[in-house]
N, C-alpha and C positions, 0 to 999 in steps of 0.2 A: 104035250109039248106046248110051250107058250107060243102064242101067235106072234110072228115077226111083223114089224111095221114096214110099210113100203118105203122106198127111198125118198120120195118127195116129202112125205109126212115127217120122216126122221130128220131131214135137213131143216125143215121149218122149226122143229122142236129145238134143235141145236142152236139155231140162230137166236131164238127167244131167250134161251138160257145164256147165251153169250152177251146179249144186250143187258140182261138183268145183272150179270156179273160185273159189267163195266159201269153201271149207273152210279154207284157210290163214288167211284173215282172221278167221275165227271163233276159231281157236286163239290167235292174237295177242290177241284181245279178252279171252279167258279169262285169259291170262297177265297182261295188264295189270290186270285186276280183282283178281287175286291179290296183285300187288305193292302195289296201293292198300290192300288190307285189312291186309297185313303192316305197311306203313308206319304206318297208323293205329294199329295195336296197339302198335307201338314208341313212338309219340308219347304214347299213353295211359300206357304203363308208365314212361316217363322221369320225369314229375312225381312218380310214386310213389316212385321211388328217391331223388330229391332230397329228398323229404319225410322219408324215413328218415334220410338223412345229417344233415339239419338238426335233427332231434329227438334224435339220440344225441350229447349233449354230453360232452366229456372230464371225467373225474372230477377233483375238486380234489386237488392234490398233498398227500401226507401229510408232516407235519412234526412234530418233537418240540419242545415248548416247556417253558420253565422260568419260575417265578414270580420277580418282582423281590423280593429279600429286603432288609429294613430291619433293621439291627442296628449295635451299636457295633463299630468296627473300630480296632485299635491302629495307630498311625502309627509308621513306622520310617524311619530315615535311615541312610545308609552313608557311611563315610569311608575314604579310603585309609590303610592301616596297614602297619607293618613289624614283623616278628618280631624278638625279641631274647631272650637268656637273662637270667634274674634276676642271674646272676653270669657274667661272661666274664673268666676269669683268664688274663692274658697270662703265659706261661711264659718267664721271663728268669732266667738263672743269676746267682747272687749273687757268684760268683767267676769269674776268668778261667782258661781252660784249653782244651786240645784235646779235641774231642768224640771219645770212644772207642766209644760204643755207644748205639743207640736201642732202648729196651726196650718199645716199644708199637707197634701197627700204626696207620698213619695213618687217621684217621676212625673209630677204634674207641671203644667205651665204656671209660672208666677209672674206677677207684674212688679215693676220697680216700686219699692215702698210697701210691698205686701208683708204682713207679719208672718214670720216663719216659726220662731221659738219664743217661749216666755220662761225667764228664770225667776227664782224666788226674789222679790224686790224688797223684802222687809228690812234687811240690813242697810240697804241704800236709801230707803225712806227714812230710816233713823239718822243716817248721816246728813240728809237734807235738813231734818228738824234741828239737829245739833248745830249745823252751820248757820241756819237761820237765826237761832237763838244767840249765837256769838255775834252775829252782825247787829242784831237789835241792841245787845249790850254795848257794843262799840258805839253805835249811834247815840245811845244815852250818854255815854262819856263825852262824846263830841259836844253834845248840847250843854253838859255841865261845864266843860272847859270853856266853851264859848261865853257862858254867863260870867265865869270868873274873869275872863279877859275884859268883858264889857264893864264889869263893876270896878276892876282894879286900874283901868286905864286913867280915869280922871283923878283917882287917889294918888297915883304915882306922880302925876303932873303937879299935884299940890304938896308933894313930899309927905303925904300922910302915911304912905307905906313905902317900904324900900323898893327900888327899881328892880331888884333881883326877884322879888315876888311876882311882879308883872311878867318878867321874862320867863319864869317857870310856868306861869299860866299859859303863855303863848306857846311854849314848847310842848306842853301837855296837849294843847288843842291840835297842834300840827301832828303829833304822834297818833292821836285818836283818829284824825282824818285819814292818815295813812293806813291805820288799822282797818278802817272801813273798806278800803280797796282790797286788802288782803282777805278780810272776811267775805267780801262779795265774791272773790275768786274761788274761795273754798266752797261757798254755796253753789256757784255755777258748776264746779266740778262734781259736787254731790248730785246736782240735777242731771248731769251727764251720765254718771254711774247709774242713777235710777232709770234713766231712759234706755241705757244700754242693757238693762235687764230684759228688754224686749228686742229680739233680733229680727231685722227687716231685710228684704232682698234689695241689693243695690242696683240690680238691672232687671230687664225683662228677659226671660229665658226659661229653661227647663231645670227644675231643682231635682237633684239626684236623691238617692236613698240616704236617710239620716243614719249616721254612725253612732248617735247618742240615744239612749233610752230615757224614758221618764224616770226621774229620781236620780240620774247620774249627776255627779259633781263635775261640772265643766268649767274650763277656764280659758285663758288667752292662748294656750297651746293646743286646744281641742279643735280639730277640724270636724265640724258637725255635718256639713254637706257641701256640695258645690252647685252653683247655678251657672249654666252656660248659655250664651247667646247662640242661636241656631239659624237665624234668618237675618242676614246672609250667614253662610258657613264657609270656613276656610279649609283649604286642602294644601298640605305641605308636601313637597317632593324635592328630590335632589337630581340635578342634571349635570352632565359632563361640562367641563369648562368650554369645550369646543362648541357645544350647542348654545351655551350662554353667549359666547362671543359672536355667533352667527346672528343672534337677535338683539345684541346689546344696544346697537345704535338706535334701532326702532323703539326699544323699551325706554332708553334714556330720553328720547325725544318726547315721548308721552309723559314720562315722569316729570320732566322739567316744565312742561306746559300744564301740568295738573290734570291731564286728560288720560290717565292710565287705563280706565275701563275701555276695553276693546282693543288695546294695543297688541295683545297676543291672546287671541281666543283660545279657550281650552274646553275639553270634554272630559267628563268624569265617568269611568267605567266602574260600576259597582262590583262588590265581591261576588255577586251571582252571575257576573258576566254581562249584565244588561247595561246599556248606556243610559246615564241619567238624562232626563228629557230637557233640562235647562242648561243652556250654554253659560260658561263662566269666562273669566279672563284673569291674567296674571296681574297682581296688584302690588307685589313687593318682592324685593330680592335681598338676600342676606348681605351683610357688609363684607364678608370675606369668603374665599374659596377654602374648603377644608383641606388641610395639609395632608392628611392621611389618605383621602380618597380622590382628591382632585375634582371634587364636585362642589356645587354651590346650591344652597337651598332657595327655592322659589315658593311663593304662596299664590294660589289662585283662589278667587272668590266666586261662589255660586249662589244664586237665589235658592232659597229653601222654604217656600211659603207653606208647604204641607208638612214641614219638619220630618221628612222622610230620612234625610241624612242626619246622623247623630255623631257627636264628638267621639273620637277613638276608633271609628270604623276605618277599615282598609279598603283600598281599591287601586285604581291606576288612573293617571292623568294622560290624556292624549293631546299632543301639540303638533301643529304643522311646522316642520323644520325646513321645508324647501319645496321645490317643484321638479318633477321628472319630465323634462322636455321631450316631446314627440315619443311618448311611451306607446308600446303596442299592447293592446288589451284584447283578451278573449274571455268569453264566459267561463266561469269556474267549472261548469258541467262539461266543458270540452277537454279539460286536462285530465289525463290518466296518470295516476301515481302508482308505481310498483317498486316497493323496497327503496324508497327515497329517490327514485329516478322518475322523470316526468316525460310524457310524450303526448302528442295530439294526432288526430287523423285529419290530414289535409286532403281536400277534394280538388283535383286538377280541373283544367278547363274542359277536358274530354270526359268528365264525370267518372274519374277513377280515384279511389281512396287509397292513400298511402300513409303508413305510420311514420312519424317523424319525431325524433327526440328533441326536447326543448329545455331551456333553463328558465325558471320562474323567478319573479320578484315579489313585490308586496301584493296583497289582496286589496282591491279597491272596490268597495261596494259588492256587487255580485260578479265582478270581473276579476281577472288575474293578469298581472303585468308579466309579459314574456320578454325576457332580456336577450334571448338568443334562440334562433331556430325558425323564425317566421319573418315574413315580409308584409308590408302594408298591402291590403287588398286581397290577400289570400283568404280562402274559405276553410273553415274547420267544422268537423261534425260535432253537433251539440246533443242531438238525440239520435239513437240508433247505433251507438257505439258497439253494443253487444252483437248486433246483427253483422257488423263488419268483422268483428273478431271471430264469430262463428264461420263466416265465409272464408276468412284467412286460414282458420284451422282446417277446414274441409279442403281447401286448395292452396297449399303452401307455395306452389309455383306462381300463383297469381299475386301473392303478397309482395313479391319483388317488383313486378311491373305495375301493380295497382289493381285493386278489386273494383269491378264495375258497380256503381251505385246509382240510385235515382235521387239526386239531391233536390231538396225543397227548402225555401227560406224558412228561417226560424219563426215560429208563430208568435212567440212572446219575446220582445226585445228587452235586453238587460240595460240597466243604467250604465252610462259611460264612466262615471266617477262617483265616488262617495267617500264618506269619512270612515 
């Protein structure tokens, strides 16, 4: 039979087994308590983090602002204009003949009196020789008739010859003397025709391309080329009658005094959009207003020393037609255009940016005239407009009351007025 353990020993064994059975449950309890403490700590820490995020607000965007300027601004208008030379001489021969030589290069500068073309001169040289021979024959007749008069005068006084014979001698002498004048005129005309076989430039200017080739038969109806003066050069343009009347008294004053240069300064805008560097002035006005259009033609003159401007070219003429008194100016960079509507961002005294619709006028240099929506002394955003728009998109509720900004004066100032 197995030996039975005593009661004290058996109780000790039961106790050891009981503690061994409860040891894993104790470990789980301690682990569970640790998780509870860690979770509680995280829950306490999370509100602290959220508090830090809420208290660190973003900085207001930095923008550059410019003051609204109030000053008088000149008003300009532009008109389509065409260039022309003060003199455009069509080169047409005065005699008919075959073209033998062209003595200039197409499109080159020529001087007054420079040889341009040479025609065949032989027929005109023959006419000169013929006219010279006729004149010499008449001169010989004059000499013969003069001798007859000298011989017959004393004989007629002595009644040795009839008086009628002396009268005939005197008449023949006078007719021969008159014939000398006629023959001399024919000879002079022949010399002219011979000289006209060489075609010269009547002015200083630019000679265009020749329309006649060597060997062509040219005549008085043949336009061989055109020579145009280009310095100075003229610009013709048409203005409305109201514009003319606004400046008529000033122009009339200068025209009457003979001091038309400078009466009405003008600027020429070339076809490429660039302003011609030399200033011109109005020099003449047409005699009447066009019935069909109600406009009148004006001519402005411009220096053209480099011959950049050429006759026939198009552009526009800009004239000052008045002054805009106490106009409000802002830099063009401050104006926002969206589908034909304009607005600016105004910065208030408490550094809040507000969008404000405006109406614009003319552009003056780097500025823009504001006709409605602003007051003198206000500030508008010039740089940083995109930042304000992004802030307004992120917080639409702030766009009504104003978006906080950090304004700074504009670093580069724009010119107040310009042409």
